[in-house]
Every structure is written in structure tokens, then in C-alpha cells.
N, C-alpha and C positions, 0 to 999 in steps of 0.2 A: 503494500498498500503505501503511495505516494504519498511525502508529508509536504503542506502547502507553506515552504520557508523561500522566500525571497532570497535570489541570492545576492550577494554581497558584491560591489563592485570593485576593482583593485585597488582604491584605496584605503575602504573599509576594510580588508583581505587583510594589508600587509599590515593597517595600524590593528588590526586584530591578532596578528601574531606578536606584534609590540606588547601589547596587553598580556598575553600567555607568558614571554620572557621577562613581563615583569614579576611572576611568579617567585623569580630566584634572586631579588632584589633585595640586599639586608644594610639597611640605612634606616637610620632614629629619626630620621627627618623625612623627605620624600622618598618614594620608592619608585624608580623611573626603567621602564624598559624601552628597548630601540633595535629596530634593524636595519640593513643597510641594501638597498635593491639594485640591482644592474639589469637592463632588460628585463624587465616583470621576473628576476629569479633574485631568491633571498641570497648576500654573498656572506654575511656575517649579523653578527647579535651581540647584544651586549646591554648589561645592566646593570646598577649601580651596588657600589661596597667595596670594603676594603682591596688592597692586592691582595693577590692568592700567595696564601701559606700563613698570611697574616690573621690576627686575631678577630673573628668579627665585627661590624659595628654596633649590631644588637649585644654583644657580650663585652661592649667597651672598649674596642678595639682603635676610637678614634674618638681623641680626647676633645676636639672642637663637638661632636654630636654628643658626647655625652655630655658635653657641658652645653648645650643649647638652650636659651632661655634663661639660664642662671649664670652664665660668665658672661656668652656669644651672644647678642644678639644677631637673628636672622641677617642675613646678606655679608656678615663680617665675619673677619676671621678665617677667609678661606686657606690662608696660609699654611696653617695649622692642620687643616682638614687631611685627612690620607685618603677619603674614599676615593676611587675612582669613576666619574660619571656612566652612564649608560652609553652615549653617545663616543666617549671616548675610548670605554672599553670596545666595543662595537669596532671602530677603525682602528686598533691595536690587535686585536683578535683579526682582522682581515690581512694587516701586516706581517704577523706572524706566520701566516698562511701565506704569505705571496701574491696575494690575492690583490689587485689595483683597484681604490675607489674611486678613479676620476670618473669623474659625469653619473654617479652614483645616485640616489634619491636615498632620503633619512624618515625614517617613521619611527617618531620616538614618542612618548604617551606626555611628556610633559616638554614647554618651550624649552630650548635650549639655553644654557647660560652665555652670560659674556663669552668667557673661556671657551667652551664647547662650539659657538657660532665661530668664532676666531679660526679653531683649528678645522670646523669642518670645511670652512671657506679656503684655507689653505691646502686641504687632501683635495679641492677641486669637488666636490660635492655640490651639485649644481640643485637642486631641491630638497627643501624640508618640510615634514608635517608634522603635526604636534596636534594633540586636544586641549591640554589644558596649557592658561599663560602661565611666564614665568614670572612670578608674583614678589620676588625678593625685595628688599627698596633699592632704589639708585637714584642717583642727584640727576639733578636735569642733563648734566653734562654726558655722563655715564648713558642716560638717553637717547641722547644725539649721538653719541659715538655707536653704540648698538642699532641705532636705525642705518645708520652707515652699512654696515656691514650686513644687513640684510639687503640694501640694494645692491650688492656688489654678488650676488645670486643670480643665474641667469635665470631660472624658474621659477623663483620665490621661498618665501617663508609663509606658509600657507597653514591656517587654522584649519584643522580638519573636525566638523561638528557629527559627534556621533556620542550611544550613550558607553559608558564605562562604568561597568557594573563593582568597581570598586574605587571610586573617583577619590576620596578620603583618604586615599593613597599620595595621590597628587600633590596634597598638603604638605608642608612644612608644620613641624608640632605645633600645636597650640590653635592653628589658623582655621578659621570657618569654611565649610566644605565650599568650592569650587562648583557654580552650577552649570552644567553640560549637558543640553539635553535636546533632542532633534526629532519633532513627532515622523516617523520614517517607516515603511514598515519593515527595513532589515532591523533596527534599532529593536523592533519589540519582536524579532524572531527570534528561533533558539537560540541565534549565536549570538545576536544583542543582548538579550536579557540570560541566558542561565551560563554565559562565556564559563565562569568558576566553577562550576557544575561539571559540562561536559565536552563543552567546547573548546577547553583551554589544550589539553591533550592533545585533541583530534588535530585542533594549529598548528599544534608544536610536531607529530608526525607527517603532518601533510605536507609538510616544507621541509624534513630533513633527508629529505633524497635527493635536493639542490647541492647543500656543502657541507661539509662534515663541520664548518665550523657554527653547525645549527646549535654542537651540543658541546660547546665550550663553555663549562660553567666556571665560574670563578668561588670556591669554598671561601 
């Protein structure tokens, strides 16, 4: 018996996989997942957390995240943070396997920070899609410089509107939930609504045949 489930478009499909990748994120702040796509094929994935072999952030591995909101305000003391961002991990993972990211698209569950945007531009990423906005406090000058970077992407830095089953994971500790909702058929289908229950494993398994980097996990 066929199910009446609307087929997601490519952007929703790849972002859905980024949401699945985020399940592995380990950070006391935001949890982020990212995938890098070339010619509609996933070449690398990443999620945020401490470097491989180091103590996980949730276990106290990052002094900045451990003291977020107590000693360090949101958006400050990045030089003390040892967590690697999802987009950085995805680019690094591709580099480890000798895979070029030039001309690629990035799908990240959260808008890239200033540093990640800079690195993606230098890596010749041509387009970035995200769901949740980057909400860390910025000065007017930082805002201007961020916009300058955005304008350099050939195909733009684009917010993709779709439901996120764990949108609370996109928030820095202590912040109110962001409201991201789009009343479309796909968002209310099995993939959109039951992502954590059944589609997470389906999305990951459906992509593993592309490249070995799909199983590059950072403990």
C-alpha cells in the first residue's frame, strides 16, 4: 500500500540529512549539523564538538562552554572555545579524504558564524543554505563585515524555511526558542514531523553509499 507522502525537493532532502547528522553533535551550547554537496551528491558531513580523542563538551571538555553564561557571555571568548564547528568539521573531513569542496553547496542547520563563513568562502564554497539564524550578539561593524562576506558567495547565503523537530538544539543556552515554520505539505509529512523517530536513520543510510565520509564521526 503506497503512502501519501510528498517527496521533498533537493534542498529539503539535504537539509534533512544535516538535521540527522546533528544527532551526533556534542556541545553545551548550540547543536549543529552540516553536509557538503557537489553535483547533488554528499561528499562530507560534520557536526560540532571537541576535537577527536578529547573530552566531549558535554563532559566538561570545553572551558568556555562549561562556563557559558556564568563567566563568558554568549558571542564572546571564542579563542577559549575548543569545539570545532559543524561546517569546519565537514570541510576538514573532506580534506582528510582528499576531496575538493570547490564549487560545493553547504547545508547547515544553523547560519554559519563569522569564522565559518570566512573559511567557506576561502574554500570556494559557492552557496550556503541554513534554517536557523546566527543570533550571537554582534557590533554594527561586525554586522557590516559579515554582510560583505555574504555578498561574495556566487549563489548566496540562503535561509531555507522548513520545520525542525528539535529547533531548541539551535539555541545557545538560555535563549528563547526560534520560530521556524513553513506550512507546506512536506513539512507535515512523515519526514518533516517524525524526523527523530524514524527518518533520521533512513536519511543517513540513504546517503552512505555516496562517500565514506558519511561515517566520519568525531567522538
